[in-house]
C-alpha positions in Angstrom: 9.2 -8.2 -14.9 12.6 -9.2 -16.1 16.1 -8.1 -14.4 19.6 -8.8 -15.1 21.8 -8.0 -12.0 25.5 -7.5 -12.1 27.5 -7.3 -9.0 31.4 -6.7 -9.2 31.3 -8.7 -12.5 34.5 -9.0 -14.4 35.8 -10.8 -17.6 39.2 -11.6 -18.7 40.8 -13.3 -21.6 44.1 -14.8 -20.5 45.6 -12.1 -18.3 43.7 -9.2 -19.8 40.7 -7.8 -18.1 38.1 -6.8 -20.6 35.9 -5.1 -17.8 36.0 -5.3 -14.0 33.8 -4.2 -10.9 30.6 -3.9 -13.4 27.9 -3.4 -10.9 24.4 -2.6 -12.7 20.8 -3.8 -13.1 19.0 -4.0 -16.4 15.1 -4.2 -16.2 12.4 -4.8 -18.5 10.4 -1.7 -20.2 13.9 0.0 -20.6 16.4 0.3 -23.3 20.1 0.6 -22.8 23.1 1.1 -24.8 26.6 0.1 -24.3 29.0 2.1 -25.8 32.7 2.3 -26.1 35.6 2.4 -28.7 36.1 -0.7 -31.0 37.6 -3.8 -29.4 36.5 -2.5 -25.8 34.4 -5.3 -24.9 30.8 -4.1 -25.8 30.2 -7.7 -27.5 31.9 -9.5 -24.7 29.5 -8.0 -22.1 26.5 -8.6 -24.4 27.5 -12.3 -24.5 27.3 -12.5 -20.7 24.2 -10.6 -20.4 22.7 -13.5 -22.7 24.1 -16.2 -20.5 26.3 -17.8 -23.4 29.7 -16.4 -21.7 30.8 -17.0 -18.2 32.4 -14.1 -15.9 35.6 -14.7 -14.3 34.8 -12.8 -11.0 31.7 -11.4 -9.4 28.1 -12.4 -10.2 25.3 -12.1 -12.7 21.8 -13.0 -12.1 18.5 -13.3 -13.9 15.1 -12.7 -12.2 11.7 -13.2 -13.8 8.9 -11.7 -11.6 11.2 -11.9 -8.7 12.2 -15.6 -9.3 15.7 -16.3 -10.0 16.4 -18.4 -13.2 18.6 -21.2 -13.8 21.3 -20.0 -15.8 21.0 -23.1 -18.1 17.4 -21.7 -18.9 18.3 -18.2 -19.9 18.5 -19.1 -23.6 14.8 -19.4 -23.7 14.3 -16.0 -22.6 16.9 -14.3 -24.8 17.2 -13.2 -28.6 20.1 -11.8 -29.9 21.2 -10.3 -33.3 24.9 -9.9 -33.9 27.5 -9.8 -36.7 29.2 -13.0 -35.5 26.0 -15.2 -35.5 25.3 -16.9 -39.0 22.1 -17.6 -40.5 21.4 -21.2 -42.1 22.1 -20.2 -45.8 21.2 -23.4 -47.5 17.8 -22.8 -46.4 15.1 -20.6 -47.9 13.6 -17.8 -45.7 10.2 -19.6 -45.4 12.4 -22.9 -44.1 14.5 -20.8 -41.7 11.6 -19.0 -40.1 9.8 -22.5 -39.8 12.8 -23.9 -38.3 13.6 -21.2 -35.9 10.0 -21.2 -34.7 10.5 -24.8 -33.8 12.6 -23.9 -30.7 11.9 -20.2 -30.1 8.3 -19.0 -31.1 7.4 -15.7 -32.6 5.3 -13.0 -30.8 1.7 -13.9 -30.4 -0.4 -13.3 -33.5 2.7 -13.2 -35.8 3.0 -15.8 -38.7 5.9 -16.4 -41.0 4.2 -14.8 -43.7 3.5 -11.8 -41.6 7.1 -11.6 -40.7 8.3 -11.9 -44.3 5.9 -9.1 -45.5 7.1 -6.9 -42.5 10.7 -7.0 -43.6 9.8 -6.6 -47.1 11.1 -9.9 -48.5 8.1 -11.4 -50.2 9.9 -11.8 -53.5 12.8 -13.6 -51.9 10.6 -16.0 -50.0 11.7 -19.1 -52.1 15.5 -18.1 -52.5 18.2 -19.8 -50.5 19.4 -17.3 -47.9 22.9 -17.8 -49.5 21.6 -15.7 -52.3 20.4 -12.9 -50.4 22.4 -9.6 -50.1 24.0 -8.6 -47.0 21.5 -6.0 -46.2 18.6 -8.6 -46.8 20.4 -11.1 -44.5 20.6 -8.3 -41.6 16.7 -7.8 -42.2 16.3 -11.6 -41.5 18.6 -11.5 -38.3 16.7 -8.7 -37.1 13.3 -10.3 -37.4 14.3 -13.4 -35.6 15.6 -11.5 -33.0 13.2 -8.7 -32.5 10.0 -10.7 -33.3 10.9 -13.7 -31.1 8.6 -14.1 -28.1 11.5 -13.3 -25.7 11.6 -10.8 -22.5 15.4 -9.8 -23.3 16.5 -8.4 -26.8 20.2 -8.1 -27.4 21.4 -6.2 -30.4 24.8 -5.8 -31.4 25.6 -3.2 -34.1 21.9 -3.9 -35.5 22.3 -1.7 -38.4 25.3 -3.3 -40.0 24.9 -3.5 -43.7 21.6 -1.7 -43.8 20.6 1.1 -46.1 18.4 4.0 -45.1 15.2 1.8 -45.7 16.7 -0.9 -43.6 17.7 1.5 -40.6 14.0 2.8 -40.7 12.7 -0.7 -40.6 15.0 -1.5 -37.6 13.6 1.5 -35.8 10.0 0.6 -36.7 10.4 -2.8 -35.5 11.5 -1.5 -32.1 8.9 1.0 -31.6 6.3 -1.6 -32.5 7.7 -4.6 -30.6 10.1 -3.3 -28.0 7.6 -2.0 -25.2 7.7 -3.7 -21.9 11.0 -5.7 -22.9 14.5 -5.5 -21.8 16.4 -4.2 -24.6 20.3 -3.8 -24.9 22.2 -2.3 -27.8 25.8 -2.7 -28.3 26.9 0.1 -30.7 28.9 3.4 -31.2 26.4 4.6 -33.9 23.9 6.8 -31.9 21.3 6.1 -34.8 21.4 2.4 -33.5 20.6 3.3 -30.1 18.7 6.6 -30.3 15.6 5.1 -28.5 17.8 3.9 -25.4 17.0 5.8 -22.3 20.2 4.8 -20.5 24.0 4.8 -21.7 26.6 2.6 -20.0 30.2 3.2 -21.3 32.2 0.1 -21.1 35.5 2.2 -20.7 34.1 3.1 -17.4 34.8 -0.4 -16.3 38.2 -1.0 -17.4 40.9 -2.0 -15.1 43.1 1.3 -14.2 46.6 0.6 -13.2 
């Protein structure tokens, strides 16, 4: 059981508070949607949940089976897909998946070839990723996130650049591999978080004057 607990958490850039007094608990086996207007801080909150961004007030703690985790080790339990995270475009897909697996293994029973087939990119296996379309790149991003053996799956606008077939693939990956994990989706598009049982509106945690 993985939990992320925030108590009175707040984040600011310079003098501007992005969110404040954020008290919430995320637990594995559940899917959460972070909603709110563009620029409201959804991605900022997601980065805090991943352990890659410090908060300015309050606390955030990660527990695995009741044991508190060292913040420096959170990365090994987290996978993330986000528009601001880039692929290594000089690599072929096969090279990239092998490289990725070297520091974050895939779910048990999944090989690189299995993953390539699942995301429908068999014909592009030896192409450099730089020659992929934006939709193909997004499929790769989703695969390296959802199919990594992690307890926490963070998805920031996961259907960016995807056509209808790509969106269907995304939802099937979540359905097949999302059970018993802690999933958080940052989005304003209901299609991207239709499976989420809990909604968190970041605007509810804005500083009011």
